[in-house]
C-alpha positions as CSV (number, residue, x, y, z in Angstrom):
1,M,0.0,0.0,0.0
2,K,1.2,3.6,-0.8
3,P,1.2,5.9,2.2
4,E,-1.5,8.5,2.1
5,V,-0.5,12.2,2.6
6,S,-3.1,14.7,3.6
7,F,-3.3,18.3,2.5
8,R,-2.8,19.3,6.2
9,Q,0.5,17.4,6.2
10,I,1.6,19.1,3.0
11,D,0.7,22.5,4.4
12,K,2.6,21.8,7.6
13,L,5.6,20.8,5.6
14,L,5.5,24.0,3.5
15,H,5.1,26.1,6.6
16,T,8.2,24.4,8.2
17,T,10.2,25.0,5.0
18,R,9.2,28.7,5.0
19,I,10.4,29.1,8.6
20,A,13.7,27.4,7.8
21,L,14.3,29.7,4.8
22,V,13.6,32.8,7.0
23,L,16.0,31.6,9.7
24,A,18.6,30.9,7.0
25,G,18.2,34.4,5.7
26,V,18.6,35.9,9.2
27,V,21.8,33.9,9.7
28,L,23.1,34.9,6.3
29,V,22.8,38.7,6.9
30,S,23.8,38.6,10.6
31,T,27.3,39.8,11.7
32,P,29.1,37.3,13.9
33,L,29.9,38.6,17.5
34,S,33.6,39.2,18.2
35,A,35.2,38.1,21.4
36,D,35.2,41.6,22.9
37,Q,31.8,42.7,21.5
38,P,29.0,43.1,24.0
39,A,26.2,40.6,23.6
40,T,23.6,43.4,23.8
41,Q,25.0,45.2,20.8
42,P,22.9,44.8,17.6
43,T,24.3,42.1,15.4
44,S,23.1,43.3,12.0
45,T,22.4,46.5,10.2
46,V,20.9,47.4,6.8
47,A,24.4,48.2,5.6
48,D,25.6,44.8,6.7
49,A,22.8,43.1,4.7
50,D,23.6,45.2,1.6
51,T,27.3,44.3,1.9
52,V,26.5,40.6,2.1
53,V,24.1,40.7,-0.8
54,S,26.6,42.6,-2.9
55,E,29.3,40.0,-2.1
56,L,26.9,37.3,-3.3
57,K,26.5,39.0,-6.7
58,P,28.8,37.8,-9.5
59,K,31.8,40.1,-9.9
60,P,31.9,41.8,-13.3
61,Q,34.7,40.4,-15.5
62,P,37.0,42.5,-17.6
63,G,35.2,43.5,-20.8
64,W,31.7,43.1,-19.4
65,L,29.3,45.8,-20.4
66,D,25.7,46.5,-19.5
67,Q,23.4,45.2,-22.2
68,V,22.0,48.2,-24.1
69,I,19.0,48.1,-26.4
70,I,18.0,50.9,-28.7
71,S,14.9,49.4,-30.4
72,A,12.7,49.4,-27.3
73,T,12.6,53.1,-26.8
74,R,14.5,54.5,-29.9
75,S,17.3,55.6,-27.6
76,E,20.0,53.8,-25.6
77,T,18.3,52.0,-22.7
78,S,19.5,49.3,-20.3
79,L,17.9,46.0,-21.3
80,F,16.8,45.5,-17.7
81,N,15.1,48.9,-17.6
82,A,13.4,48.6,-21.0
83,P,9.6,48.7,-20.9
84,Y,9.4,45.6,-23.1
85,S,10.6,42.1,-23.0
86,G,13.7,41.9,-25.1
87,D,17.0,40.2,-25.8
88,T,20.3,41.0,-27.5
89,V,22.0,38.3,-29.7
90,H,25.7,39.0,-29.5
91,P,28.5,37.9,-31.9
92,T,29.2,34.9,-29.8
93,R,26.0,33.4,-31.1
94,F,27.4,33.7,-34.7
95,D,30.7,31.9,-34.0
96,T,31.8,28.9,-36.0
97,N,30.7,26.5,-33.3
98,R,27.0,27.4,-33.7
99,Q,27.0,26.6,-37.5
100,Y,24.1,29.0,-38.1
101,K,23.1,29.0,-41.8
102,S,20.9,32.1,-41.7
103,L,19.8,35.1,-39.6
104,T,16.6,33.3,-38.5
105,D,18.7,30.4,-37.2
106,A,20.3,32.8,-34.8
107,L,16.9,33.6,-33.4
108,K,15.8,30.1,-32.6
109,D,17.6,30.1,-29.2
110,V,15.9,33.4,-28.1
111,P,13.2,32.8,-25.5
112,G,9.7,33.6,-26.8
113,V,10.8,33.2,-30.5
114,M,9.9,30.3,-32.8
115,V,11.4,29.9,-36.2
116,Q,9.5,28.4,-39.1
117,K,11.4,27.1,-42.1
118,T,9.6,26.4,-45.3
119,A,12.7,25.1,-47.0
120,S,16.5,25.3,-46.8
121,G,17.5,28.9,-47.3
122,M,14.2,30.2,-46.0
123,G,12.9,31.0,-42.5
124,S,10.4,33.2,-40.8
125,P,10.4,34.0,-37.0
126,Y,7.3,34.0,-34.8
127,L,7.3,36.7,-32.2
128,R,4.5,36.6,-29.7
129,G,2.7,34.3,-32.1
130,F,2.9,36.7,-35.1
131,T,5.0,36.4,-38.3
132,G,5.1,37.9,-41.8
133,F,4.2,41.6,-42.0
134,R,3.1,41.5,-38.3
135,T,6.7,41.5,-37.2
136,L,9.1,44.2,-38.1
137,L,12.7,43.7,-39.4
138,M,15.1,46.7,-39.4
139,F,18.7,47.3,-40.4
140,D,20.5,49.9,-38.4
141,G,17.1,51.5,-37.6
142,I,15.8,51.4,-41.2
143,R,12.7,49.4,-41.8
144,L,13.1,46.5,-44.3
145,N,9.4,45.6,-44.4
146,N,7.8,46.9,-47.5
147,S,4.3,46.8,-49.1
148,T,4.9,43.4,-50.7
149,M,5.7,41.4,-47.6
150,R,3.1,38.6,-47.0
151,D,1.2,38.0,-43.9
152,G,2.3,34.4,-43.5
153,P,5.7,32.9,-43.2
154,N,8.1,34.2,-45.8
155,Q,11.7,34.1,-46.9
156,Y,12.7,37.8,-46.7
157,W,14.5,37.6,-43.3
158,N,17.1,35.4,-44.9
159,T,18.3,38.3,-47.1
160,I,20.5,39.5,-44.2
161,D,24.0,37.8,-44.1
162,Q,24.9,36.9,-40.6
163,G,28.5,37.9,-41.3
164,V,27.5,41.6,-41.3
165,V,25.7,41.5,-37.9
166,D,27.3,42.9,-34.8
167,R,24.3,42.1,-32.7
168,L,20.5,41.6,-32.9
169,E,18.1,43.6,-30.8
170,V,14.9,41.6,-30.3
171,V,11.8,43.3,-28.8
172,R,8.9,40.9,-28.0
173,G,5.5,42.4,-27.9
174,P,3.8,45.4,-29.7
175,S,6.0,48.4,-30.5
176,S,3.4,50.0,-32.8
177,V,3.7,53.5,-31.3
178,L,7.3,53.9,-32.2
179,F,7.5,51.7,-35.3
180,G,4.1,51.3,-36.8
181,S,1.3,48.6,-36.9
182,D,3.5,46.0,-38.5
183,A,5.4,45.8,-35.2
184,I,2.5,44.3,-33.4
185,G,4.3,41.0,-32.8
186,G,7.7,42.4,-32.1
187,T,10.7,44.1,-33.7
188,V,14.2,42.8,-34.6
189,N,16.8,45.5,-35.3
190,V,20.0,44.3,-37.0
191,I,23.0,46.4,-35.7
192,P,25.7,46.1,-38.3
193,R,29.4,45.7,-37.6
194,R,31.5,48.9,-37.4
195,K,35.1,49.9,-37.1
196,E,35.9,51.6,-33.7
197,F,37.8,54.9,-33.7
198,L,41.3,54.5,-32.3
199,D,44.0,57.0,-31.4
200,G,46.7,57.2,-34.1
201,G,44.9,55.0,-36.6
202,D,44.6,51.3,-36.9
203,F,44.2,48.6,-39.6
204,Y,43.0,45.0,-39.4
205,G,41.9,42.2,-41.6
206,Q,40.4,38.8,-41.0
207,L,39.4,35.7,-43.0
208,Q,36.9,33.2,-41.9
209,Y,36.1,29.8,-43.4
210,V,33.7,27.1,-42.3
211,Y,33.1,23.7,-43.8
212,T,30.1,21.5,-42.9
213,S,30.1,17.9,-44.0
214,A,26.4,17.2,-43.6
215,N,25.6,19.3,-46.6
216,N,29.1,19.8,-48.1
217,A,28.8,23.5,-47.4
218,H,31.6,26.0,-47.8
219,A,31.2,29.4,-46.1
220,G,33.8,32.2,-46.2
221,R,34.0,35.8,-45.3
222,A,36.8,38.4,-45.7
223,E,36.7,41.6,-43.7
224,F,39.0,44.6,-43.5
225,G,38.8,47.7,-41.3
226,A,40.7,50.9,-40.8
227,S,40.5,53.9,-38.5
228,F,42.2,57.3,-39.1
229,E,43.2,59.6,-36.2
230,K,40.0,58.9,-34.3
231,Q,37.9,60.6,-36.9
232,L,37.1,58.1,-39.6
233,G,36.3,54.4,-39.3
234,I,35.9,52.2,-42.4
235,L,34.8,48.6,-42.5
236,V,34.6,46.5,-45.8
237,G,33.4,42.9,-45.9
238,G,32.2,40.2,-48.2
239,S,30.8,36.7,-47.8
240,L,30.4,33.8,-50.1
241,R,28.5,30.6,-49.1
242,T,27.5,27.6,-51.1
243,F,25.4,24.7,-49.7
244,D,25.0,21.3,-51.3
245,D,22.1,18.9,-50.7
246,I,21.5,17.9,-47.1
247,R,22.6,14.4,-46.1
248,A,20.2,13.6,-43.3
249,G,20.4,10.8,-40.7
250,G,17.8,8.3,-39.5
251,G,17.8,6.5,-42.8
252,T,16.5,9.5,-44.8
253,G,19.6,9.7,-46.9
254,L,20.3,12.5,-49.4
255,Q,17.6,15.3,-49.6
256,H,17.8,16.3,-53.2
257,F,17.5,19.9,-54.3
258,T,18.1,21.4,-50.9
259,G,21.3,23.3,-51.8
260,Y,21.7,26.9,-52.8
261,D,24.3,29.6,-53.1
262,E,24.4,33.2,-51.7
263,W,26.9,36.0,-51.5
264,S,27.0,39.5,-50.0
265,G,29.1,42.6,-49.7
266,D,29.0,45.5,-47.1
267,L,30.6,48.8,-46.5
268,R,30.2,51.1,-43.5
269,M,32.0,54.4,-42.9
270,E,31.7,56.6,-39.8
271,H,33.1,60.1,-39.8
272,L,33.3,61.9,-36.4
273,L,32.5,65.5,-37.0
274,S,32.8,66.5,-33.4
275,K,32.8,64.8,-30.0
276,D,29.0,64.5,-30.1
277,A,28.2,64.4,-33.9
278,K,28.9,61.8,-36.6
279,L,28.0,61.1,-40.1
280,I,27.4,57.4,-41.2
281,F,27.4,55.9,-44.7
282,G,26.4,52.3,-45.2
283,H,25.9,50.0,-48.2
284,Y,24.7,46.4,-48.2
285,N,24.2,44.0,-51.1
286,F,22.9,40.4,-51.0
287,H,22.1,37.7,-53.6
288,Q,20.6,34.3,-53.1
289,D,20.5,31.9,-56.0
290,D,18.5,28.7,-56.6
291,A,16.8,28.2,-53.3
292,W,14.2,25.4,-53.9
293,R,10.8,25.1,-52.2
294,T,11.4,21.3,-52.4
295,H,8.3,20.2,-50.5
296,K,6.2,21.6,-53.4
297,T,8.0,19.3,-55.9
298,I,8.2,15.6,-56.6
299,H,11.6,15.7,-54.9
300,G,10.1,16.3,-51.5
301,I,10.3,13.7,-48.8
302,S,7.2,12.6,-46.8
303,W,7.4,13.0,-43.1
304,E,5.0,11.2,-40.8
305,G,2.6,10.6,-43.6
306,T,2.6,14.1,-45.2
307,S,2.0,14.3,-48.9
308,I,4.7,15.6,-51.3
309,G,4.2,18.0,-54.1
310,N,3.6,17.3,-57.8
311,E,5.6,20.1,-59.4
312,R,8.9,19.4,-61.2
313,H,10.6,22.7,-60.1
314,R,9.9,25.6,-57.8
315,I,13.1,27.7,-57.5
316,L,13.5,31.1,-55.9
317,D,16.1,33.8,-56.3
318,Q,16.4,36.8,-54.0
319,R,18.3,40.1,-54.1
320,R,18.5,43.0,-51.6
321,T,20.5,46.3,-51.9
322,L,20.5,49.0,-49.2
323,T,22.3,52.3,-49.3
324,Y,21.9,54.9,-46.5
325,M,23.3,58.0,-44.8
326,Q,22.6,59.0,-41.2
327,Y,23.5,62.0,-39.1
328,H,23.6,61.6,-35.3
329,H,24.1,64.6,-32.9
330,E,23.8,64.4,-29.2
331,N,24.2,66.9,-26.3
332,L,23.1,69.8,-28.3
333,G,22.4,71.8,-25.1
334,A,19.3,73.5,-26.5
335,F,15.7,72.6,-26.3
336,I,16.5,69.5,-28.4
337,D,19.1,67.3,-26.7
338,A,19.6,64.9,-29.6
339,V,18.7,64.5,-33.2
340,R,19.0,61.6,-35.7
341,L,18.4,62.0,-39.5
342,S,18.3,59.1,-41.9
343,L,18.0,58.9,-45.7
344,S,17.9,55.4,-47.4
345,W,17.4,53.7,-50.8
346,Q,16.5,50.1,-51.0
347,E,16.1,47.7,-53.9
348,T,14.5,44.2,-53.3
349,A,13.7,41.6,-56.0
350,E,12.5,38.1,-56.0
351,T,12.0,35.7,-59.0
352,Q,10.3,32.3,-58.9
353,W,10.4,29.7,-61.6
354,R,7.8,26.9,-61.4
355,M,7.3,23.9,-63.7
356,R,4.1,21.9,-63.4
357,S,3.8,18.1,-63.6
358,D,2.7,18.3,-67.3
359,G,5.7,20.4,-68.3
360,R,4.0,23.8,-68.4
361,S,6.0,26.5,-66.6
362,D,5.8,30.1,-65.5
363,K,8.2,32.7,-64.2
364,Q,7.0,35.5,-61.9
365,G,8.7,38.2,-59.9
366,V,8.5,41.4,-57.9
367,D,10.9,44.4,-58.0
368,V,10.5,47.0,-55.2
369,D,12.4,50.3,-55.0
370,T,12.0,52.1,-51.7
371,L,13.0,55.6,-50.7
372,G,13.1,56.1,-46.9
373,M,13.4,59.2,-44.8
374,S,13.2,59.7,-41.0
375,V,14.0,62.3,-38.4
376,Q,14.0,61.8,-34.6
377,F,14.4,64.2,-31.7
378,E,14.9,63.8,-28.0
379,T,14.1,66.4,-25.4
380,P,14.5,66.1,-21.6
381,S,12.0,68.1,-19.5
382,P,10.6,68.3,-16.0
383,I,7.7,66.1,-17.0
384,G,9.7,63.3,-18.6
385,K,12.0,62.4,-21.6
386,W,10.3,63.2,-24.9
387,T,11.1,61.1,-28.0
388,Y,9.3,62.3,-31.2
389,G,9.8,62.3,-34.9
390,A,8.5,61.3,-38.3
391,E,9.3,58.8,-41.0
392,A,8.2,58.2,-44.6
393,Y,8.7,55.3,-47.0
394,F,7.7,55.3,-50.6
395,D,7.6,52.0,-52.6
396,D,7.7,51.7,-56.4
397,V,6.5,48.2,-57.3
398,Q,6.8,46.3,-60.6
399,S,5.3,42.8,-60.7
400,W,5.2,40.4,-63.7
401,K,4.3,36.8,-64.7
402,H,5.1,35.0,-67.9
403,S,3.7,31.5,-68.8
404,H,5.2,29.0,-71.2
405,N,3.8,25.8,-72.8
406,A,5.2,22.3,-72.2
407,D,7.4,22.6,-75.4
408,G,9.0,25.8,-74.0
409,S,7.2,28.2,-76.3
410,F,5.7,31.5,-74.9
411,N,2.1,31.3,-73.9
412,S,1.0,34.5,-72.2
413,R,1.9,37.5,-70.1
414,D,-0.4,37.9,-67.2
415,V,-1.8,41.2,-65.9
416,Q,0.3,41.1,-62.8
417,G,2.6,38.9,-60.8
418,P,2.2,38.0,-57.1
419,V,1.1,41.6,-56.3
420,G,-0.3,44.5,-58.3
421,D,1.9,45.8,-61.1
422,D,2.9,49.5,-61.8
423,A,2.1,50.3,-58.2
424,R,3.1,52.8,-55.6
425,Y,2.7,52.6,-51.9
426,N,3.3,55.5,-49.5
427,L,3.7,55.1,-45.7
428,V,4.0,58.2,-43.4
429,G,4.1,58.1,-39.7
430,V,4.4,60.7,-36.9
431,Y,4.9,59.7,-33.3
432,V,5.6,61.1,-29.8
433,Q,6.5,59.3,-26.6
434,D,7.1,60.6,-23.0
435,E,9.0,58.5,-20.4
436,I,8.1,59.8,-16.9
437,S,10.1,58.5,-13.9
438,L,7.8,58.8,-10.9
439,T,10.1,57.0,-8.4
440,D,13.3,55.0,-8.6
441,S,11.4,51.9,-9.3
442,F,8.2,53.1,-11.1
443,D,8.0,54.7,-14.6
444,V,5.2,55.6,-16.9
445,T,5.5,55.6,-20.6
446,L,2.9,57.5,-22.7
447,G,2.8,57.5,-26.5
448,T,0.7,58.1,-29.6
449,R,1.2,57.7,-33.3
450,Y,-0.6,58.8,-36.5
451,T,0.0,56.8,-39.7
452,H,-1.2,57.5,-43.2
453,S,-0.8,54.9,-46.0
454,R,-1.8,55.1,-49.6
455,A,-1.8,52.4,-52.3
456,D,-2.1,53.1,-56.1
457,A,-1.9,49.9,-58.2
458,G,-2.1,50.6,-62.0
459,R,-2.5,47.0,-63.1
460,V,-4.5,44.5,-61.0
461,K,-6.2,41.4,-62.3
462,D,-10.0,41.5,-61.8
463,P,-10.9,38.3,-59.8
464,V,-14.1,37.9,-61.8
465,T,-13.4,38.9,-65.4
466,G,-9.6,38.5,-65.4
467,N,-9.3,41.9,-67.1
468,P,-6.8,44.6,-65.8
469,I,-8.2,47.2,-63.4
470,S,-6.7,49.8,-61.2
471,V,-7.0,50.1,-57.4
472,R,-6.5,53.3,-55.3
473,K,-7.1,53.3,-51.6
474,H,-5.8,55.1,-48.5
475,W,-6.0,54.4,-44.8
476,D,-5.5,56.5,-41.6
């Protein structure tokens, strides 16, 4: 027979445990009596307790810095004090021991983030249960989301080479006041690598190479940096990675058409205009070639009874180019304490080639050019720290689709591709936030945002007649 334990006995046991813990705490913070100390003298003080607690804390090691996150409040904030749940993914996550293939792979170890992978070379993170255009991806504070991003899992996050990343700032939960409604699930800001300013100038270079036997992958990066008299820092880098088909264990064998190639290049220059002002120029370029959505094809592998596709091919190419300039000035000493200006130009493109089971094929693609501008101010005041500004992004979208017969001859040109053709999309936002510190341990953050968006699509396929129509709408 198993002994029966009553709830009264359990409660008594818990009560005894609580008393023991309290007594242990009293002993821990008490000061032992010396031989010549009167027994009536108090044996503990508040200062003694603080001293003991401080001694129990881990001693900071050389090189340790407080984790700072910018994306949570648009200014440097301690991660512990940020009003959102967040994480920073540091370069140690991208070392050769981790073997990350993509940016999204580096997020899979972050608490509260789930990564979905449609195929090799693709990945989409879920933040607070949201993905697609309900999570915001930024590069050095510049939004990479555009008007063509789908609401479901997509491959666009994989257009950031992990070699260019200094750290990732992950904010879980809605940041819509500061960044717009597509930040309802969360925000990930890619902070790129930079060359530190050093006295007297400095030059360095490094080469990295990683080989992975499971998919016969070769990944290399070359990086060179220089600083000149603590005024100019330059960093130039490039990556080339090629992945072969995955050789899986468990009797699965070779997974055909899971390989792809990608390469990227990056340049960043920082010019220190004064002690508190600097000018930043950045350029980033990325290409991904022949990334298959294998599960849609006859080359897919069934898992636990899932059905495989019937297409012969479904191949995707991606390209991203970002060029930007920023001006940062702090400690102005006037009504405005800090200002940040940003001007950017982006080009993104994707092309998909699909061949059906009967040999018919089609190619479709989207090209998006985006002009971005933003200005941000910070003002301290007796009623809190004010952060306010405006941002505007203008998309020019071209979308196309061509169909071919089974013998390879041209069949037709569709009205549009995956999205409306000959289209423009404007997104303008104005925001203001006030951070009020009421006590040492209680803050209040107030904020509001106004957003205006407008879509003008010149060629859209009518879902009923199939004829081309135009669509013009706006939202506030």
